[in-house]
N, C-alpha and C positions, 0 to 999 in steps of 0.2 A: 554459544553466542556467535552470531555472524554479523559483521558490520560491513556495509558497502559504503565507501567514502566517495565514490565518483571521482571528480577531478581534484579532490582534496588529498594532500599527501598523507598516506596511511601510516607513515613511520611513527609518529607520536602515539598512535593508538596501539600499534603493535608493541612498542616499547612498554607502554603502561599496562597493557593486557595481553601478555604473551600467549595465554591459553585461548584467546579469541581467534576466530577465523576472520581476518580482515582482508577485504578485497577492494580494488578500485572498481573494476568492471569484470563481469564474468558471463560467458555464454551459458553457464549452468544456473543462472539466477532462478529460473523457474523450478529447478530441482531443489534449490535452497528453500524457496517458498513452500514447496510441497512438503518438505521435511520439517518445517518450522512448527513450533508449539504455539507461537504468538508472533505477530508482526507489528513493529513500530515503524511508522513511515510518515513522511509529509504528504501533502495533497498531491495526488497524481495516480499514475497507472499502477504502481505497486499496491496501493490500497485495493483497487479493483481486482488485481491478480490474486491478492491474498484472499479476497472474498470468494473468488472462483474456487480456490483450493480449500475453502471453508475453514479459514484460520481466523481466530480472534484478532482484531486490529485495534491499535491505538494510533489515532491520527493526530499528529502534532503539527500545529501551525508554526511556521518559521517567521518570527517577527522581522528578520532582516530581509525577507523577500517581499518588498513593498509593491512589486509589479505583478504579483500573482493573485490568487483568489483571496477574497475576504472571508470574514467569519461566517457570513450567511451561506456562501457556497460550501464551505467546509462543514457546516452544520447539516446541510442538505445531503452531502455525500456520506457523512457519518450515519445519518438516519437510514439511508438506502442500504448500507452494508452492515448496520447495527454495530458500528465502531464506537469507541470511546474517543471523544474529542478533547484534546489537551491544548488549550489556547494560551495558558500561562506556563512557560517552561521553567520548572524547578524540579529538583529530585523528588520532593514530596508529591507534587502533582503527577509526575510521571509514574511513580510507584503506585499511587492511588489508581491511575488510569489502567495500569497493567493488571492490578487486582480486579478492578471492575470488568475489564475485557475478558478475563478468564471465566467470569461468571455468566457472561452474556451468551445467548444462543446465536450461533452464526447462521444467517439465512442461506437457504439454497437458492441460488440465482439461476434463472433459466439461461441456457446458452443461446445467445442471439445470433451466433455466427451463421447457422443454417438458415434462419429466417432472413437475415440480411442478404446472404448469397442468393436466395430465392427471389427476393425483391429486385436485386440488381439484374439477375438473369431475365426476369420478367420485363423490366424496363428496356433492356437491350433488345429483347425479342420484339417488343412492341415497335421499336424504331426501325425494324427491318422487315415488316410485313408487306 
């Protein structure tokens, strides 16, 4: 189990779960994602990164984050990456989401980086003809 706490003090989690790998931030985050069996995350880039690594995802909405996306946006992202959306946070719902995510087929997403780079280069070249 790997837990990234971000700006939250990791001490209580380390104390409660000494066998877990608890980090605040790490430059090796992509390595952790690549090695994961399953990813549980809130709405954001981690969900997309996990999909790129073809990992099953449980997307959990944080009810305390009132200035972020709503349920409709979360449902849309979950559909795009075939993630399981957990909008009601409880141990039962989270465990159900994990079981369901393990059964889902992870989509193979096209790498849009090359296409985007080509579009940008094309736009830049058009402006300098």
